[in-house]
C-alpha positions in Angstrom: 0.0 -0.1 0.0 1.3 3.4 -0.8 1.9 6.0 1.9 1.3 8.9 -0.4 -2.0 10.6 -0.5 -2.8 11.1 -4.2 -5.7 13.5 -4.8 -7.5 13.0 -7.9 -9.9 15.6 -9.3 -11.6 16.8 -12.5 -11.4 20.4 -13.6 -14.1 22.1 -15.4 -12.8 25.4 -17.0 -14.7 28.1 -18.7 -12.8 30.2 -21.4 -14.1 33.2 -22.9 -14.2 37.0 -23.6 -16.0 39.4 -21.2 -16.2 42.7 -19.6 -14.9 43.3 -16.0 -17.3 45.1 -13.8 -17.9 45.7 -10.0 -14.2 45.2 -8.9 -14.1 45.1 -5.1 -12.0 43.9 -2.2 -14.0 41.8 0.3 -13.1 41.4 4.0 -14.9 38.7 5.5 -15.5 38.4 9.3 -13.4 35.4 9.4 -10.6 34.4 7.0 -8.4 36.6 4.7 -9.6 39.4 2.5 -9.8 38.6 -1.3 -10.6 40.5 -4.6 -13.7 39.9 -6.6 -15.3 41.1 -9.7 -18.2 40.4 -12.1 -17.4 39.3 -15.6 -20.1 39.8 -18.2 -19.1 37.1 -20.8 -20.0 37.5 -24.4 -22.0 34.7 -25.8 -23.6 33.9 -29.2 -23.1 35.4 -32.7 -21.2 38.7 -33.0 -24.2 40.5 -34.6 -26.7 39.4 -31.6 -24.4 39.3 -28.6 -25.8 38.1 -25.3 -24.1 38.3 -21.8 -23.6 35.8 -19.2 -22.8 37.2 -15.7 -20.3 35.4 -13.5 -19.6 36.6 -9.9 -15.9 35.8 -9.5 -13.5 35.3 -6.8 -10.1 36.3 -8.1 -7.8 33.2 -7.5 -4.8 33.5 -9.7 -1.8 35.3 -8.7 -1.4 37.1 -12.0 -5.1 37.7 -12.4 -5.1 39.4 -8.9 -2.4 41.7 -9.9 -4.4 42.7 -12.9 -7.6 43.2 -11.1 -6.0 45.4 -8.6 -4.7 47.6 -11.5 -8.1 47.6 -13.0 -9.5 48.7 -9.6 -6.9 51.6 -9.5 -7.8 52.6 -13.1 -11.5 52.8 -12.3 -10.9 54.8 -9.0 -8.7 57.3 -10.9 -11.4 57.7 -13.5 -14.0 58.2 -10.8 -11.9 60.7 -9.0 -11.5 62.6 -12.3 -15.3 62.5 -12.7 -15.1 60.6 -15.9 -16.9 57.4 -16.9 -15.8 53.9 -15.8 -13.5 52.4 -18.5 -14.6 49.4 -20.5 -12.3 46.5 -19.5 -12.3 43.6 -21.8 -10.6 40.4 -21.0 -9.9 36.9 -22.3 -10.4 34.8 -19.3 -10.3 31.3 -17.7 -12.7 30.5 -14.8 -13.0 27.5 -12.7 -15.2 25.8 -10.1 -18.4 27.1 -11.3 -21.5 26.8 -9.2 -24.9 28.3 -8.9 -26.0 30.3 -5.8 -29.7 30.9 -4.9 -30.6 34.2 -3.3 -33.8 36.2 -2.7 -33.9 39.7 -4.4 -34.2 42.4 -1.8 -34.7 45.5 -4.1 -36.7 46.7 -7.0 -40.0 45.4 -8.7 -38.9 41.8 -8.4 -38.1 42.0 -4.5 -38.8 38.7 -2.7 -38.1 36.6 -6.0 -35.7 33.9 -5.8 -32.8 34.2 -8.6 -29.6 32.4 -9.3 -26.0 33.9 -9.4 -23.3 32.1 -11.2 -20.2 31.9 -9.1 -16.7 31.0 -10.1 -13.1 31.6 -9.6 -11.1 33.8 -12.0 -8.0 31.7 -12.5 -6.2 33.4 -15.5 -6.4 36.3 -17.7 -5.0 35.8 -21.2 -5.1 39.5 -22.4 -6.8 42.7 -21.3 -7.9 45.8 -23.2 -9.0 49.2 -21.5 -11.0 51.3 -23.8 -9.9 49.2 -26.7 -6.2 49.6 -26.1 -4.4 46.4 -25.2 -2.7 46.8 -21.9 -1.8 43.3 -21.1 -1.0 40.0 -22.8 0.2 36.9 -21.1 3.2 35.1 -22.1 2.4 31.9 -24.2 2.2 29.1 -21.7 2.5 26.2 -24.2 6.0 27.2 -25.6 9.0 25.4 -24.5 12.5 26.6 -25.5 14.5 24.9 -28.2 17.1 22.8 -26.7 20.4 22.0 -28.4 21.2 18.4 -27.4 24.9 18.6 -28.2 25.4 21.6 -26.2 23.7 20.0 -23.3 25.9 16.9 -23.5 29.0 19.2 -23.7 27.8 20.9 -20.4 27.2 17.5 -18.7 30.7 16.3 -19.6 32.3 19.4 -18.4 30.5 19.3 -15.0 31.5 15.6 -14.6 28.3 14.5 -13.2 27.5 12.0 -15.8 24.0 12.8 -15.7 22.5 14.8 -18.5 21.0 18.3 -17.4 17.3 18.6 -17.2 15.9 21.0 -19.9 14.4 24.1 -18.6 10.7 24.5 -19.3 9.2 28.0 -19.8 5.9 29.0 -18.2 4.3 27.1 -15.4 1.2 24.9 -15.0 -0.8 26.0 -12.3 -2.4 23.7 -9.8 -5.8 24.5 -11.2 -4.6 22.8 -14.4 -3.0 19.8 -13.3 -5.0 16.6 -13.4 -3.7 13.6 -11.7 
């Protein structure tokens, strides 16, 4: 019997394009503060787009850095008295689940509704007011390795074990499937 504890799980990821709205930092009574935002994802034909709203907890480290920058941009625009900027991103969400709630305001107060909740794992690119402000490095590329140069390095080190190639990029825990 193995002493290791292998966790097996299946990932369900949602990729798409959408507008970032309602950026906020949430400080719960217990636990650590975290960033959240809504994403209005574009769906359907380009000439008749529909939107699907996701209420997201920002989980990816790089995504969190970007969302903080977006929040600063929004705050700066509000301070200047201008409209909030339109922030369009290519995204990856994970851990989607529905959350039932009862409406408290408006004409539909008292009705039960559903909110789609997810974790924002990754941002592929971002545009603010149509200008590209971010593009992630490609994650699927690996550097070309010269085998003969690698063998020379190993011989000169005297280890007798070939050096391991460096792999660019990283695979986040959210993508690893055991």
